[in-house]
C-alpha positions in Angstrom: 103.2 131.1 124.3 100.9 130.5 121.7 99.9 133.7 119.8 96.1 134.5 119.0 94.9 132.1 116.1 98.5 130.1 116.8 98.7 126.5 117.1 99.3 124.8 120.4 102.6 122.4 120.4 100.3 119.2 120.5 98.6 120.4 117.6 101.8 121.6 115.9 103.3 117.5 116.6 100.2 116.2 115.0 100.6 117.9 111.7 104.2 118.6 111.2 105.0 115.2 109.7 102.3 115.8 107.0 104.0 119.1 105.5 106.4 119.3 102.6 109.6 120.9 102.9 110.7 118.7 106.1 114.5 118.2 106.0 114.0 114.6 105.6 112.2 115.1 102.2 113.3 116.0 98.7 113.2 119.4 97.5 113.6 122.7 99.0 113.7 122.8 102.9 111.0 125.3 104.2 112.4 127.7 106.4 109.5 127.7 108.9 106.1 125.9 108.2 104.7 126.4 111.4 104.7 130.3 110.9 103.6 129.7 107.4 100.6 127.6 109.0 99.7 130.3 111.7 100.1 132.9 109.3 97.3 131.3 107.0 95.1 130.5 110.1 95.3 134.2 111.4 94.3 135.2 107.7 91.5 133.1 107.5 90.2 133.5 111.5 90.7 137.5 111.4 88.7 137.7 107.9 91.4 139.8 106.0 93.0 140.0 102.8 96.7 138.5 102.2 98.0 141.7 101.8 96.5 142.6 105.5 98.6 139.9 107.5 101.1 141.1 110.0 104.6 141.6 108.9 105.8 138.9 111.5 104.5 136.6 109.0 106.7 137.5 106.3 105.8 138.8 102.6 102.5 137.9 102.2 102.7 137.3 98.3 105.0 134.2 99.1 102.6 133.2 101.7 99.6 133.4 99.2 101.7 131.6 96.6 102.5 128.4 99.0 99.3 128.0 100.4 97.9 127.8 96.7 100.6 125.2 96.2 99.6 123.6 99.1 96.1 123.6 98.0 96.5 122.0 94.6 98.7 119.1 96.3 96.2 118.4 98.9 98.4 119.2 101.9 95.7 121.4 103.5 93.3 118.5 103.0 95.5 116.1 104.8 96.0 118.7 107.8 92.4 119.3 108.1 91.5 115.7 108.1 94.0 115.1 110.6 93.1 117.8 112.8 89.2 117.2 112.7 89.2 114.4 114.7 90.5 116.0 117.8 87.1 118.0 119.2 89.6 120.6 120.9 90.3 121.8 117.3 87.1 123.3 116.6 88.4 126.7 117.1 90.6 126.2 114.0 87.9 124.9 111.8 86.6 127.5 109.5 82.8 128.1 108.6 80.4 130.4 107.6 80.4 132.2 110.7 84.0 133.3 110.0 84.5 133.5 106.1 82.6 136.5 104.9 81.0 135.9 101.3 80.8 138.5 99.0 77.5 140.1 98.3 76.4 138.6 95.3 77.5 134.9 96.5 74.0 134.4 97.7 72.7 134.0 94.0 71.2 135.4 91.3 68.2 137.8 91.8 65.8 137.0 89.0 67.9 134.6 87.5 68.3 133.3 84.0 64.7 132.1 82.6 64.9 128.6 81.4 63.0 126.6 78.9 64.2 123.2 80.1 61.4 121.0 81.4 61.8 118.2 84.0 62.0 115.0 83.6 58.7 114.6 85.0 56.8 116.8 82.6 58.5 115.0 79.6 57.4 111.7 80.9 53.5 112.9 81.5 
């Protein structure tokens, strides 16, 4: 059974070998990479803060820390590139219709005046 915002088995098979913490790799073996990936998908798709993740995913602080680590090491980029090739995965993609921006992210009103001249003005 696929939970809301969860991965189908065929999607999981496509990405599981890309994730750290596998038994065949050096380092700590992850308890459940699939649950973690589904927690991240849930968080972004639902548009909630990390602290509001359902308890079934575990401690939100651990999930956030792991998410940050995977972001810095390029794991999410590899997963995205692998899944982006499949047109059936458009539901899992994140765009501006899903992610809410802070009210001030639209740009400064009025801005800061600058006295720099453009390259065309300097040439003339």
